[in-house]
C-alpha atoms as a printed R data frame, in Angstrom:
    type eleno elety resid chain resno       x      y      z
1   ATOM     1    CA   UNK     A     1  -0.193  0.073  0.017
2   ATOM     2    CA   UNK     A     2   2.903  2.404  0.523
3   ATOM     3    CA   UNK     A     3   3.115  2.974 -3.275
4   ATOM     4    CA   UNK     A     4   0.341  5.466 -2.685
5   ATOM     5    CA   UNK     A     5   1.241  9.258 -2.517
6   ATOM     6    CA   UNK     A     6  -1.688 10.674 -0.534
7   ATOM     7    CA   UNK     A     7  -1.034 13.684  1.580
8   ATOM     8    CA   UNK     A     8  -1.214 13.099  5.152
9   ATOM     9    CA   UNK     A     9  -1.384 16.043  7.663
10  ATOM    10    CA   UNK     A    10   0.011 15.457 11.085
11  ATOM    11    CA   UNK     A    11  -0.413 17.528 14.209
12  ATOM    12    CA   UNK     A    12   2.363 17.712 16.583
13  ATOM    13    CA   UNK     A    13   1.912 17.836 20.167
14  ATOM    14    CA   UNK     A    14   4.079 18.796 23.203
15  ATOM    15    CA   UNK     A    15   7.541 18.942 21.347
16  ATOM    16    CA   UNK     A    16   9.998 21.709 21.920
17  ATOM    17    CA   UNK     A    17  10.359 24.211 18.881
18  ATOM    18    CA   UNK     A    18  13.610 22.790 17.811
19  ATOM    19    CA   UNK     A    19  12.405 19.079 17.788
20  ATOM    20    CA   UNK     A    20   9.245 20.464 15.919
21  ATOM    21    CA   UNK     A    21  11.340 21.917 13.406
22  ATOM    22    CA   UNK     A    22  13.218 18.733 12.995
23  ATOM    23    CA   UNK     A    23  10.136 16.690 12.318
24  ATOM    24    CA   UNK     A    24   8.919 19.228  9.657
25  ATOM    25    CA   UNK     A    25  12.359 19.202  7.855
26  ATOM    26    CA   UNK     A    26  12.399 15.393  8.045
27  ATOM    27    CA   UNK     A    27   9.046 14.645  6.965
28  ATOM    28    CA   UNK     A    28   8.852 17.286  4.024
29  ATOM    29    CA   UNK     A    29  11.520 15.496  2.032
30  ATOM    30    CA   UNK     A    30  10.097 14.222 -1.301
31  ATOM    31    CA   UNK     A    31   9.559 10.457 -1.691
32  ATOM    32    CA   UNK     A    32   9.356  8.376 -5.013
33  ATOM    33    CA   UNK     A    33   7.012  6.055 -3.061
34  ATOM    34    CA   UNK     A    34   4.872  6.000 -0.013
35  ATOM    35    CA   UNK     A    35   2.586  8.768  1.721
36  ATOM    36    CA   UNK     A    36   3.644 12.449  1.629
37  ATOM    37    CA   UNK     A    37   3.659 13.907  5.061
38  ATOM    38    CA   UNK     A    38   3.275 17.367  6.454
39  ATOM    39    CA   UNK     A    39   3.225 18.970  9.534
40  ATOM    40    CA   UNK     A    40   0.477 21.567 10.534
41  ATOM    41    CA   UNK     A    41   1.837 24.773 11.809
42  ATOM    42    CA   UNK     A    42   0.635 26.361 15.007
43  ATOM    43    CA   UNK     A    43  -2.389 28.091 14.465
44  ATOM    44    CA   UNK     A    44  -3.621 26.122 11.461
45  ATOM    45    CA   UNK     A    45  -7.187 24.826 11.936
46  ATOM    46    CA   UNK     A    46  -7.150 22.186  9.346
47  ATOM    47    CA   UNK     A    47  -8.127 18.753 10.677
48  ATOM    48    CA   UNK     A    48  -5.004 16.463 11.123
49  ATOM    49    CA   UNK     A    49  -4.978 12.849  9.760
50  ATOM    50    CA   UNK     A    50  -2.897 11.679 12.734
51  ATOM    51    CA   UNK     A    51  -1.166 13.134 15.841
52  ATOM    52    CA   UNK     A    52   2.315 12.683 16.763
53  ATOM    53    CA   UNK     A    53   2.933 13.178 20.497
54  ATOM    54    CA   UNK     A    54   5.583 13.887 22.906
55  ATOM    55    CA   UNK     A    55   4.927 11.226 25.547
56  ATOM    56    CA   UNK     A    56   7.058 13.023 28.008
57  ATOM    57    CA   UNK     A    57   4.802 16.071 28.211
58  ATOM    58    CA   UNK     A    58   1.992 15.707 30.621
59  ATOM    59    CA   UNK     A    59   0.271 18.733 29.147
60  ATOM    60    CA   UNK     A    60   0.335 17.071 25.646
61  ATOM    61    CA   UNK     A    61  -0.901 13.825 26.967
62  ATOM    62    CA   UNK     A    62  -3.742 15.754 28.680
63  ATOM    63    CA   UNK     A    63  -4.657 17.621 25.561
64  ATOM    64    CA   UNK     A    64  -4.829 14.288 23.621
65  ATOM    65    CA   UNK     A    65  -7.062 12.628 26.210
66  ATOM    66    CA   UNK     A    66  -9.236 15.826 25.815
67  ATOM    67    CA   UNK     A    67  -9.085 15.520 21.922
68  ATOM    68    CA   UNK     A    68 -10.012 11.921 22.201
69  ATOM    69    CA   UNK     A    69  -9.211 11.191 18.550
70  ATOM    70    CA   UNK     A    70 -11.250  8.171 16.865
71  ATOM    71    CA   UNK     A    71  -9.552  5.390 15.337
72  ATOM    72    CA   UNK     A    72  -9.198  7.173 11.840
73  ATOM    73    CA   UNK     A    73  -7.089  9.699 13.443
74  ATOM    74    CA   UNK     A    74  -4.297  7.498 14.575
75  ATOM    75    CA   UNK     A    75  -1.619  8.527 17.182
76  ATOM    76    CA   UNK     A    76   2.036  7.793 17.558
77  ATOM    77    CA   UNK     A    77   3.716  8.361 20.868
78  ATOM    78    CA   UNK     A    78   7.159  9.378 20.896
79  ATOM    79    CA   UNK     A    79   9.199  8.178 24.136
80  ATOM    80    CA   UNK     A    80   8.051  6.327 27.286
81  ATOM    81    CA   UNK     A    81   5.147  7.030 29.539
82  ATOM    82    CA   UNK     A    82   4.163  5.772 32.863
83  ATOM    83    CA   UNK     A    83   0.520  6.066 31.614
84  ATOM    84    CA   UNK     A    84  -1.420  3.532 29.993
85  ATOM    85    CA   UNK     A    85  -2.399  4.253 26.258
86  ATOM    86    CA   UNK     A    86  -3.399  2.116 23.367
87  ATOM    87    CA   UNK     A    87  -1.137  3.812 21.091
88  ATOM    88    CA   UNK     A    88   1.999  2.629 19.262
89  ATOM    89    CA   UNK     A    89   5.164  4.132 20.568
90  ATOM    90    CA   UNK     A    90   8.484  4.994 19.074
91  ATOM    91    CA   UNK     A    91  11.165  4.924 21.661
92  ATOM    92    CA   UNK     A    92  13.783  7.731 22.037
93  ATOM    93    CA   UNK     A    93  16.308  8.515 20.684
94  ATOM    94    CA   UNK     A    94  14.415  8.766 17.632
95  ATOM    95    CA   UNK     A    95  15.634  6.976 14.691
96  ATOM    96    CA   UNK     A    96  14.713  9.436 11.978
97  ATOM    97    CA   UNK     A    97  15.724  7.017  9.182
98  ATOM    98    CA   UNK     A    98  13.096  4.552 10.809
99  ATOM    99    CA   UNK     A    99  10.211  6.952 11.261
100 ATOM   100    CA   UNK     A   100   8.786  6.689  7.577
101 ATOM   101    CA   UNK     A   101   8.408  2.928  7.875
102 ATOM   102    CA   UNK     A   102   6.505  3.546 11.262
103 ATOM   103    CA   UNK     A   103   4.345  6.013  9.954
104 ATOM   104    CA   UNK     A   104   3.706  4.134  6.715
105 ATOM   105    CA   UNK     A   105   2.549  1.191  8.646
106 ATOM   106    CA   UNK     A   106   0.108  3.336 10.875
107 ATOM   107    CA   UNK     A   107  -1.431  5.080  7.775
108 ATOM   108    CA   UNK     A   108  -1.578  1.880  5.705
109 ATOM   109    CA   UNK     A   109  -3.916  0.623  8.569
110 ATOM   110    CA   UNK     A   110  -5.874  3.839  8.619
111 ATOM   111    CA   UNK     A   111  -6.448  3.760  5.079
112 ATOM   112    CA   UNK     A   112  -7.707 -0.073  5.233
113 ATOM   113    CA   UNK     A   113 -10.116  1.215  7.892
114 ATOM   114    CA   UNK     A   114 -11.441  3.893  6.059
115 ATOM   115    CA   UNK     A   115 -12.346  1.731  3.022
116 ATOM   116    CA   UNK     A   116 -13.621 -1.198  4.841
117 ATOM   117    CA   UNK     A   117 -15.887  0.807  7.478
118 ATOM   118    CA   UNK     A   118 -18.414  3.584  7.063
119 ATOM   119    CA   UNK     A   119 -16.737  7.045  7.986
120 ATOM   120    CA   UNK     A   120 -19.742  7.934 10.049
121 ATOM   121    CA   UNK     A   121 -19.056  5.168 12.565
122 ATOM   122    CA   UNK     A   122 -15.459  5.645 12.581
123 ATOM   123    CA   UNK     A   123 -14.778  9.261 12.376
124 ATOM   124    CA   UNK     A   124 -14.786 11.376 15.567
125 ATOM   125    CA   UNK     A   125 -15.250 14.990 15.707
126 ATOM   126    CA   UNK     A   126 -11.850 16.574 15.224
127 ATOM   127    CA   UNK     A   127 -10.350 18.907 17.761
128 ATOM   128    CA   UNK     A   128 -14.006 19.848 18.977
129 ATOM   129    CA   UNK     A   129 -12.812 22.609 21.271
130 ATOM   130    CA   UNK     A   130 -12.677 25.825 19.463
131 ATOM   131    CA   UNK     A   131 -10.278 27.111 22.022
132 ATOM   132    CA   UNK     A   132  -8.003 24.496 23.820
133 ATOM   133    CA   UNK     A   133  -8.345 24.439 27.646
134 ATOM   134    CA   UNK     A   134  -4.669 25.477 28.169
135 ATOM   135    CA   UNK     A   135  -4.907 25.265 31.971
136 ATOM   136    CA   UNK     A   136  -7.159 22.031 32.106
137 ATOM   137    CA   UNK     A   137  -8.805 21.881 35.606
138 ATOM   138    CA   UNK     A   138  -7.822 25.201 36.685
139 ATOM   139    CA   UNK     A   139 -10.196 27.291 34.596
140 ATOM   140    CA   UNK     A   140 -13.219 28.933 36.272
141 ATOM   141    CA   UNK     A   141 -16.132 27.001 35.166
142 ATOM   142    CA   UNK     A   142 -18.039 30.244 34.895
143 ATOM   143    CA   UNK     A   143 -15.678 31.302 31.968
144 ATOM   144    CA   UNK     A   144 -17.147 28.325 29.955
145 ATOM   145    CA   UNK     A   145 -20.497 28.921 31.330
146 ATOM   146    CA   UNK     A   146 -20.424 32.437 29.506
147 ATOM   147    CA   UNK     A   147 -18.978 31.113 26.276
148 ATOM   148    CA   UNK     A   148 -21.820 28.560 26.226
149 ATOM   149    CA   UNK     A   149 -24.426 31.275 26.679
150 ATOM   150    CA   UNK     A   150 -23.203 33.204 23.721
151 ATOM   151    CA   UNK     A   151 -25.770 33.029 20.833
152 ATOM   152    CA   UNK     A   152 -24.276 32.204 17.461
153 ATOM   153    CA   UNK     A   153 -24.129 35.104 15.064
154 ATOM   154    CA   UNK     A   154 -26.695 34.966 12.133
155 ATOM   155    CA   UNK     A   155 -25.470 36.765  9.454
156 ATOM   156    CA   UNK     A   156 -23.932 34.025  7.448
157 ATOM   157    CA   UNK     A   157 -20.443 34.247  5.950
158 ATOM   158    CA   UNK     A   158 -18.224 37.267  5.232
159 ATOM   159    CA   UNK     A   159 -15.149 36.846  2.681
160 ATOM   160    CA   UNK     A   160 -12.543 39.551  2.637
161 ATOM   161    CA   UNK     A   161 -10.850 39.221 -0.859
162 ATOM   162    CA   UNK     A   162  -9.557 41.175 -3.846
163 ATOM   163    CA   UNK     A   163 -11.795 39.168 -6.274
164 ATOM   164    CA   UNK     A   164 -15.061 37.104 -6.488
165 ATOM   165    CA   UNK     A   165 -13.439 33.735 -7.250
166 ATOM   166    CA   UNK     A   166 -13.522 32.208 -3.765
167 ATOM   167    CA   UNK     A   167 -16.667 33.883 -2.631
168 ATOM   168    CA   UNK     A   168 -18.384 32.164 -5.478
169 ATOM   169    CA   UNK     A   169 -16.725 28.991 -4.754
170 ATOM   170    CA   UNK     A   170 -17.925 29.027 -1.228
171 ATOM   171    CA   UNK     A   171 -21.504 30.228 -2.253
172 ATOM   172    CA   UNK     A   172 -21.822 27.068 -4.323
173 ATOM   173    CA   UNK     A   173 -20.898 24.782 -1.332
174 ATOM   174    CA   UNK     A   174 -23.297 26.935  1.010
175 ATOM   175    CA   UNK     A   175 -26.177 27.130 -1.295
176 ATOM   176    CA   UNK     A   176 -27.849 23.591 -0.062
177 ATOM   177    CA   UNK     A   177 -27.904 25.155  3.400
178 ATOM   178    CA   UNK     A   178 -29.371 28.442  2.486
179 ATOM   179    CA   UNK     A   179 -26.573 30.331  4.083
180 ATOM   180    CA   UNK     A   180 -25.677 33.866  2.340
181 ATOM   181    CA   UNK     A   181 -21.844 34.451  1.477
182 ATOM   182    CA   UNK     A   182 -20.936 38.130  1.281
183 ATOM   183    CA   UNK     A   183 -17.861 39.771 -0.214
184 ATOM   184    CA   UNK     A   184 -15.853 42.837  0.868
185 ATOM   185    CA   UNK     A   185 -12.627 43.935 -0.607
186 ATOM   186    CA   UNK     A   186 -11.224 46.199  1.845
187 ATOM   187    CA   UNK     A   187 -11.196 46.746  5.783
188 ATOM   188    CA   UNK     A   188 -13.746 49.659  5.869
189 ATOM   189    CA   UNK     A   189 -16.256 47.988  3.776
190 ATOM   190    CA   UNK     A   190 -15.956 44.642  5.554
191 ATOM   191    CA   UNK     A   191 -16.630 46.188  9.000
192 ATOM   192    CA   UNK     A   192 -19.596 48.201  7.644
193 ATOM   193    CA   UNK     A   193 -21.118 44.898  5.998
194 ATOM   194    CA   UNK     A   194 -20.546 43.004  9.276
195 ATOM   195    CA   UNK     A   195 -21.903 45.895 11.523
196 ATOM   196    CA   UNK     A   196 -25.129 45.466  9.478
197 ATOM   197    CA   UNK     A   197 -25.285 41.671  9.081
198 ATOM   198    CA   UNK     A   198 -23.155 40.275 12.001
199 ATOM   199    CA   UNK     A   199 -21.620 37.367 10.353
200 ATOM   200    CA   UNK     A   200 -20.814 33.937 12.069
201 ATOM   201    CA   UNK     A   201 -17.977 33.347  9.946
202 ATOM   202    CA   UNK     A   202 -15.249 35.527  8.155
203 ATOM   203    CA   UNK     A   203 -12.629 34.402  5.949
204 ATOM   204    CA   UNK     A   204  -9.898 37.095  5.275
205 ATOM   205    CA   UNK     A   205  -7.525 36.447  2.562
206 ATOM   206    CA   UNK     A   206  -4.148 37.922  3.808
207 ATOM   207    CA   UNK     A   207  -3.000 38.629  0.260
208 ATOM   208    CA   UNK     A   208  -5.874 41.329 -0.101
209 ATOM   209    CA   UNK     A   209  -4.279 44.629 -0.824
210 ATOM   210    CA   UNK     A   210  -4.283 47.122  2.023
211 ATOM   211    CA   UNK     A   211  -5.842 44.798  4.565
212 ATOM   212    CA   UNK     A   212  -3.975 44.100  7.944
213 ATOM   213    CA   UNK     A   213  -5.656 40.800  8.840
214 ATOM   214    CA   UNK     A   214  -5.025 41.084 12.618
215 ATOM   215    CA   UNK     A   215  -6.401 44.738 12.788
216 ATOM   216    CA   UNK     A   216  -9.296 43.780 10.870
217 ATOM   217    CA   UNK     A   217 -10.156 40.541 13.059
218 ATOM   218    CA   UNK     A   218  -9.756 42.775 16.165
219 ATOM   219    CA   UNK     A   219 -12.296 45.160 14.893
220 ATOM   220    CA   UNK     A   220 -14.918 42.386 13.745
221 ATOM   221    CA   UNK     A   221 -14.536 40.675 17.245
222 ATOM   222    CA   UNK     A   222 -15.058 44.048 19.149
223 ATOM   223    CA   UNK     A   223 -18.253 44.958 17.052
224 ATOM   224    CA   UNK     A   224 -19.735 41.458 17.650
225 ATOM   225    CA   UNK     A   225 -19.106 41.429 21.242
226 ATOM   226    CA   UNK     A   226 -21.510 38.855 22.913
227 ATOM   227    CA   UNK     A   227 -22.049 36.706 19.893
228 ATOM   228    CA   UNK     A   228 -20.165 33.392 18.785
229 ATOM   229    CA   UNK     A   229 -18.311 34.511 15.727
230 ATOM   230    CA   UNK     A   230 -15.150 33.080 14.009
231 ATOM   231    CA   UNK     A   231 -12.566 34.802 11.949
232 ATOM   232    CA   UNK     A   232 -10.158 32.537  9.889
233 ATOM   233    CA   UNK     A   233  -7.205 33.879  7.715
234 ATOM   234    CA   UNK     A   234  -6.504 32.400  4.284
235 ATOM   235    CA   UNK     A   235  -2.704 32.289  3.814
236 ATOM   236    CA   UNK     A   236  -0.178 31.354  1.311
237 ATOM   237    CA   UNK     A   237   2.923 29.301  2.177
238 ATOM   238    CA   UNK     A   238   4.969 32.482  2.361
239 ATOM   239    CA   UNK     A   239   2.745 34.014  4.996
240 ATOM   240    CA   UNK     A   240   4.075 33.713  8.685
241 ATOM   241    CA   UNK     A   241   1.113 33.413 11.137
242 ATOM   242    CA   UNK     A   242   1.733 34.883 14.378
243 ATOM   243    CA   UNK     A   243   0.194 32.703 16.912
244 ATOM   244    CA   UNK     A   244   0.471 35.409 19.865
245 ATOM   245    CA   UNK     A   245  -0.987 38.273 18.018
246 ATOM   246    CA   UNK     A   246  -3.766 36.127 16.479
247 ATOM   247    CA   UNK     A   247  -4.687 34.825 20.152
248 ATOM   248    CA   UNK     A   248  -4.620 38.446 21.085
249 ATOM   249    CA   UNK     A   249  -7.120 39.567 18.649
250 ATOM   250    CA   UNK     A   250  -9.237 36.174 19.248
251 ATOM   251    CA   UNK     A   251  -8.563 34.916 15.571
252 ATOM   252    CA   UNK     A   252  -9.509 31.352 15.377
253 ATOM   253    CA   UNK     A   253  -6.389 30.517 13.192
254 ATOM   254    CA   UNK     A   254  -5.714 29.912  9.401
255 ATOM   255    CA   UNK     A   255  -5.866 27.615  6.474
256 ATOM   256    CA   UNK     A   256  -3.459 27.285  3.773
257 ATOM   257    CA   UNK     A   257  -4.276 28.187  0.287
258 ATOM   258    CA   UNK     A   258  -5.365 26.294 -2.076
259 ATOM   259    CA   UNK     A   259  -8.235 25.057  0.199
260 ATOM   260    CA   UNK     A   260 -10.164 21.876 -0.915
261 ATOM   261    CA   UNK     A   261 -13.792 21.769 -0.837
262 ATOM   262    CA   UNK     A   262 -13.509 19.088  1.773
263 ATOM   263    CA   UNK     A   263 -11.729 21.338  4.302
264 ATOM   264    CA   UNK     A   264 -14.131 24.368  3.443
265 ATOM   265    CA   UNK     A   265 -16.902 22.155  4.338
266 ATOM   266    CA   UNK     A   266 -15.373 20.847  7.615
267 ATOM   267    CA   UNK     A   267 -14.565 24.277  8.512
268 ATOM   268    CA   UNK     A   268 -18.313 25.509  8.015
269 ATOM   269    CA   UNK     A   269 -19.612 22.595 10.012
270 ATOM   270    CA   UNK     A   270 -17.364 23.346 12.692
271 ATOM   271    CA   UNK     A   271 -17.997 27.060 13.208
272 ATOM   272    CA   UNK     A   272 -21.451 27.201 11.739
273 ATOM   273    CA   UNK     A   273 -22.651 24.328 13.547
274 ATOM   274    CA   UNK     A   274 -24.190 22.421 10.648
275 ATOM   275    CA   UNK     A   275 -25.479 18.942 11.240
276 ATOM   276    CA   UNK     A   276 -25.051 17.634  7.737
């Protein structure tokens, strides 16, 4: 099965920055046979196909338990842990030349699972928390109670872009759901349109001339105070997303262009709470 060249997105959990960089550099190497692997960057909201987790990080293990990935999102633990997990383990020190064999074997099993069982009975809801509970049990329950009480904005989708192509693409996907999709081509018109409509989800193409995506996100969040809204940046591979600034302006994260129909639909279902 390793003759396939499917692209597999990996979410790394609990690794120090230098080790994360090593994973990215090793896994991005082009291969004549086998799967193509890519590590999602911090801030990416794309659903991973699998997780690689630092077993020596209690915070990462707690987050993994919180995410509770299903069988179709396999997990590889790196290093030993005293806790019991039913996941394959790769011991330290990492044998980088061996890692492709380990990953290919895991993904072969995942692909077989997906082709033999109904996806609806296997797939769990990926990363269901919109905002990770960073301090786990230390968070005041009233904070989450207030978040749950916020009503979802009902204005549909706003797209900030320099042309109409992506707007038309999203509109065609949303047409069966009856969800309107509005276009703005600058910050001022985006804020004015959103002030009138209160959009539940906004996509900001970061290549739109004259648009500061973080400033616009901050403005959208401020004028929709008290409502559940989501802002997602659309970036190319040359755009460096700044997680700390994104968190400051309450940006949900980013998606890397080009974006497939599957990823768009999953994003809509996640932030617009669509049932089908």
